[in-house]
C-alpha positions as CSV (number, residue, x, y, z in Angstrom):
1,X,18.4,40.9,-15.6
2,X,18.6,37.2,-14.7
3,X,19.6,34.4,-17.0
4,X,18.2,31.0,-17.1
5,X,21.1,29.5,-15.2
6,X,20.9,32.0,-12.4
7,X,17.2,31.5,-12.1
8,X,17.7,27.7,-11.9
9,X,20.3,28.1,-9.1
10,X,17.9,30.3,-7.1
11,X,15.1,27.8,-7.5
12,X,17.3,24.9,-6.5
13,X,18.5,26.8,-3.4
14,X,14.8,27.7,-2.4
15,X,13.8,24.0,-2.9
16,X,16.6,22.8,-0.7
17,X,15.9,25.3,2.1
18,X,12.1,24.5,2.0
19,X,12.8,20.7,1.6
20,X,15.2,20.5,4.6
21,X,12.3,21.5,6.9
22,X,10.0,18.8,5.5
23,X,12.5,16.0,5.0
24,X,12.2,14.4,8.4
25,X,8.4,14.4,8.2
26,X,8.5,12.9,4.6
27,X,10.9,10.1,5.6
28,X,8.8,9.3,8.7
29,X,5.6,9.1,6.5
30,X,7.4,6.9,3.9
31,X,8.6,4.6,6.7
32,X,5.2,4.2,8.2
33,X,3.7,3.5,4.7
34,X,6.3,0.9,4.0
35,X,5.7,-0.9,7.3
36,X,1.9,-0.8,6.7
37,X,2.3,-2.2,3.2
38,X,4.7,-4.9,4.4
39,X,2.3,-6.0,7.2
40,X,-0.7,-6.1,4.9
41,X,1.2,-8.1,2.3
42,X,2.3,-10.6,5.0
43,X,-1.3,-10.8,6.3
44,X,-2.7,-11.5,2.8
45,X,-0.1,-14.2,2.2
46,X,-0.8,-15.9,5.5
47,X,-4.6,-15.7,5.1
48,X,-4.6,-17.6,1.8
49,X,-4.2,-21.3,2.1
50,X,-2.9,-23.0,-1.1
51,X,-5.3,-25.2,-2.9
52,X,-8.4,-23.8,-1.2
53,X,-10.7,-21.8,-3.6
54,X,-11.8,-18.3,-2.5
55,X,-15.5,-17.8,-2.2
56,X,-16.8,-14.4,-3.2
57,X,-20.4,-13.7,-2.1
58,X,-22.7,-12.4,-4.8
59,X,-26.0,-13.3,-6.5
60,X,-26.6,-15.7,-9.3
61,X,-28.2,-14.3,-12.4
62,X,-30.1,-16.6,-14.7
63,X,-29.4,-16.1,-18.4
64,X,-33.1,-16.3,-19.3
65,X,-34.2,-13.8,-16.7
66,X,-35.8,-10.6,-18.1
67,X,-33.7,-7.5,-17.8
68,X,-30.4,-9.2,-17.7
69,X,-29.0,-7.1,-20.5
70,X,-28.5,-9.8,-23.1
71,X,-31.0,-8.2,-25.6
72,X,-32.9,-11.4,-26.2
73,X,-36.6,-11.8,-25.2
């Protein structure tokens, strides 16, 4: 019937035929993603000023508070 090499050639031809239709869409999506990533990286770099500590909002937990998970009572 078919050997492994013939089957591989048929699969490659099918992949190329199907891929040619999707190639412009894939490259456009990749370009958009690259531009977005570049813009976000630039924005992050500009927003951080050197030497200034970042403040992350949260809540303080006392070590001696009950239910803090330390196992001590």
